[in-house]
C-alpha positions as CSV (number, residue, x, y, z in Angstrom):
1,M,128.4,128.8,110.5
2,D,128.4,131.5,113.2
3,R,129.5,130.6,116.7
4,T,126.0,130.7,118.2
5,G,124.5,128.5,115.5
6,E,127.4,126.1,115.8
7,L,126.9,125.7,119.5
8,K,123.2,125.0,119.1
9,G,124.0,122.5,116.4
10,T,126.5,120.8,118.6
11,A,123.8,120.3,121.3
12,V,121.3,119.0,118.7
13,E,123.9,116.6,117.3
14,A,124.6,115.3,120.8
15,G,120.9,114.5,121.2
16,A,119.0,117.7,122.2
17,D,115.6,118.3,120.5
18,C,116.1,122.1,120.7
19,A,118.4,124.7,122.3
20,G,118.5,128.4,122.9
21,I,120.8,131.1,124.2
22,A,120.2,133.4,127.1
23,G,122.2,136.3,128.4
24,L,123.0,136.0,132.1
25,E,123.1,139.7,133.0
26,P,119.4,139.7,134.3
27,F,120.3,136.8,136.6
28,R,123.1,138.5,138.4
29,G,122.4,139.1,142.1
30,K,119.2,137.1,141.9
31,L,120.6,133.5,142.5
32,P,121.0,131.6,145.7
33,S,124.3,132.4,147.5
34,L,125.5,128.9,146.9
35,S,125.4,129.3,143.2
36,Q,126.1,133.0,142.5
37,H,129.7,132.1,141.7
38,L,128.5,130.0,138.7
39,I,127.6,133.1,136.6
40,D,130.4,135.4,137.8
41,D,132.7,134.2,135.1
42,H,130.1,133.5,132.4
43,A,128.0,135.8,130.2
44,F,125.7,133.4,128.5
45,A,123.8,130.2,129.0
46,L,122.8,127.5,126.6
47,S,119.4,126.0,127.4
48,I,119.1,122.4,126.3
49,A,115.7,120.6,125.9
50,V,114.8,117.0,125.2
51,R,111.3,115.9,124.4
52,L,109.5,113.4,126.6
53,D,107.9,110.4,125.2
54,D,104.2,111.0,124.4
55,A,103.1,107.5,125.3
56,V,104.7,107.7,128.7
57,I,103.1,111.1,129.5
58,S,99.7,110.1,128.1
59,A,99.6,107.2,130.5
60,I,99.8,109.4,133.6
61,T,96.5,109.6,135.5
62,D,96.2,111.6,138.8
63,H,99.7,110.5,139.9
64,P,103.1,109.7,138.3
65,T,103.5,106.2,136.9
66,L,106.5,103.9,137.3
67,E,107.2,104.3,133.6
68,Y,107.2,108.1,134.0
69,A,109.6,107.9,137.0
70,E,112.0,105.7,134.9
71,H,111.7,108.0,131.9
72,Y,112.3,111.0,134.1
73,R,115.6,109.6,135.3
74,A,116.6,108.4,131.8
75,M,116.0,111.9,130.3
76,N,118.0,113.5,133.1
77,S,120.9,111.2,132.3
78,R,120.6,112.0,128.6
79,L,120.5,115.7,129.3
80,D,123.6,115.5,131.5
81,A,125.4,113.6,128.7
82,I,124.5,116.2,126.1
83,A,125.6,119.0,128.5
84,A,129.0,117.2,129.0
85,S,129.4,117.0,125.2
86,V,128.7,120.8,124.9
87,V,131.1,121.6,127.7
88,S,133.8,119.6,125.9
89,F,133.1,121.4,122.6
90,I,133.3,124.8,124.3
91,A,136.6,123.9,126.1
92,G,138.0,122.8,122.7
93,Q,137.3,126.3,121.4
94,G,139.3,127.8,124.2
95,Y,136.4,129.1,126.4
96,R,135.1,128.3,129.8
97,A,131.9,126.3,130.4
98,A,130.0,124.8,133.3
99,A,127.2,122.4,133.1
100,V,124.2,122.6,135.5
101,P,122.7,119.1,136.0
102,A,119.2,118.5,134.8
103,S,117.9,117.6,138.2
104,E,119.9,119.0,141.1
105,I,118.5,120.5,144.3
106,L,120.8,122.5,146.5
107,D,118.1,123.4,149.1
108,E,115.6,120.7,149.9
109,K,113.4,123.1,151.8
110,S,112.9,125.7,149.0
111,L,113.5,123.2,146.2
112,V,115.9,125.4,144.3
113,G,118.9,124.3,142.2
114,A,122.1,126.2,141.2
115,I,120.1,128.1,138.5
116,S,116.6,127.8,137.3
117,H,116.5,125.8,134.1
118,K,113.0,127.1,133.4
119,A,114.1,130.8,133.8
120,V,117.0,130.3,131.5
121,A,114.8,128.4,129.0
122,R,112.3,131.2,129.0
123,A,115.0,133.8,128.4
124,A,116.5,131.7,125.7
125,G,113.2,131.5,123.7
126,V,112.8,127.7,124.2
127,G,109.2,128.3,125.2
128,W,107.1,130.5,127.4
129,Q,106.5,129.9,131.1
130,G,103.0,128.5,131.5
131,K,100.6,128.9,134.4
132,S,102.1,125.7,135.9
133,L,105.5,127.4,135.8
134,L,106.6,124.8,133.3
135,I,108.2,125.8,130.1
136,V,105.7,125.3,127.2
137,H,107.5,124.7,123.9
138,P,105.3,125.8,120.9
139,E,105.3,122.2,119.5
140,F,106.1,119.9,122.4
141,G,104.2,121.8,125.0
142,P,105.6,121.1,128.5
143,R,106.6,117.6,127.6
144,I,110.3,118.5,127.8
145,R,113.2,118.2,130.3
146,L,115.9,120.9,130.6
147,A,119.5,121.4,131.4
148,T,121.8,124.4,131.2
149,V,125.4,125.1,130.2
150,L,127.0,128.4,131.3
151,T,129.9,129.8,129.2
152,N,132.0,132.9,128.5
153,M,131.9,132.1,124.8
154,P,130.6,135.2,123.0
155,L,127.2,134.4,121.7
156,V,124.0,136.1,120.4
157,P,121.1,135.6,122.8
158,D,117.6,134.6,121.6
159,R,114.5,136.4,122.7
160,P,111.7,135.2,124.9
161,V,108.5,134.0,123.1
162,R,105.0,135.4,123.9
163,Q,103.0,133.5,126.4
164,R,100.1,131.7,124.7
165,C,98.1,130.2,127.6
166,G,95.3,132.7,127.3
167,A,92.1,131.6,129.0
168,C,93.2,127.9,129.1
169,A,93.0,126.5,132.6
170,E,93.5,122.8,131.9
171,C,96.7,122.5,134.1
172,A,95.0,124.2,137.0
173,K,91.9,122.0,136.8
174,A,94.0,118.8,136.6
175,C,96.4,119.6,139.4
176,P,95.9,117.1,142.2
177,A,97.0,119.6,144.8
178,Q,95.0,122.5,143.4
179,A,98.3,124.4,143.5
180,I,98.1,126.3,140.2
181,R,96.5,129.8,140.6
182,N,95.5,130.2,136.9
183,V,97.4,133.5,136.6
184,N,98.7,134.8,133.2
185,A,102.0,136.7,133.1
186,Q,103.2,137.8,129.7
187,D,106.6,138.9,130.9
188,G,107.2,136.0,133.3
189,Y,106.3,135.5,136.9
190,G,108.0,137.6,139.5
191,S,108.0,134.7,142.0
192,R,106.8,131.1,142.2
193,E,104.0,132.2,144.5
194,Q,102.5,134.5,141.9
195,A,101.8,131.4,139.8
196,L,101.5,128.6,142.4
197,H,100.5,127.8,145.9
198,F,104.0,126.4,146.0
199,D,103.7,124.7,149.4
200,R,100.8,122.6,148.1
201,C,102.9,121.5,145.0
202,A,105.9,120.7,147.2
203,E,103.8,118.7,149.6
204,Q,102.2,116.7,146.8
205,T,105.4,115.8,145.1
206,L,106.9,114.7,148.4
207,K,103.9,112.3,148.8
208,F,104.4,111.1,145.3
209,K,108.1,110.5,146.0
210,G,107.1,108.0,148.7
211,L,105.0,105.9,146.3
212,P,106.5,102.4,145.5
213,G,109.1,102.7,142.8
214,I,108.8,106.5,142.3
215,G,111.7,107.8,144.4
216,A,111.7,111.4,143.0
217,R,109.7,114.6,143.6
218,I,107.7,114.3,140.4
219,C,104.1,114.6,139.4
220,G,103.5,114.9,135.6
221,V,99.8,115.6,135.8
222,C,100.0,119.2,134.5
223,V,102.5,118.0,131.9
224,K,99.9,115.7,130.5
225,A,97.0,118.2,130.8
226,C,98.5,121.0,128.7
227,P,96.8,121.1,125.3
228,F,100.0,122.2,123.5
229,G,101.7,118.9,124.0
230,G,98.6,116.9,123.5
231,R,97.7,118.7,120.3
232,R,101.0,117.5,118.6
233,R,100.1,113.9,119.5
234,R,96.6,114.2,118.1
235,Q,98.0,115.5,114.8
236,K,100.2,112.4,114.2
């Protein structure tokens, strides 16, 4: 098996539902200063995705449920364990690797992490970036969580997939903060503000974090609303 296929296979064997490879060159000079060093010694990123439980997502109403909050934390832990396994595999092959945790915020004001898992996933062909800015997998829809492993292992990058949101506005209609602008962007969004009234989204998730038992800046309403994830459930 080629090195790229072997690395993806290692992620899947460790528990990922899908994985893709992105080249890091387009990200250079565009990351927060606190994290720019992470890609200085790496050329590629492995995007790792795990599928969220349909029953948990489908139970969301106009706010996150306790079950969703617990599932969110469990999937983050699962992703971090998968990433650790991948880092160990890469190190065993004699290359460098660094895992970016599934849910890590370096700047609470702007809500950015070391590197955007969504931007890497889009570049790696895991899915397209929907109007909600979430990555929409062709089969699972946005019902996924993501993590990233950076490496200098020589790999073959995947290609982004075409956005397929079209005229659909279900996520925008469902958003409790009315934060989604309902804008298409075939080649990705130049900024978060192009797709979202980001301050509205940030304020809403902060409110949800304060609900009893939630304790995280999550929502899940647009995840549930997307027809792509729901379609797979209806076909079962």
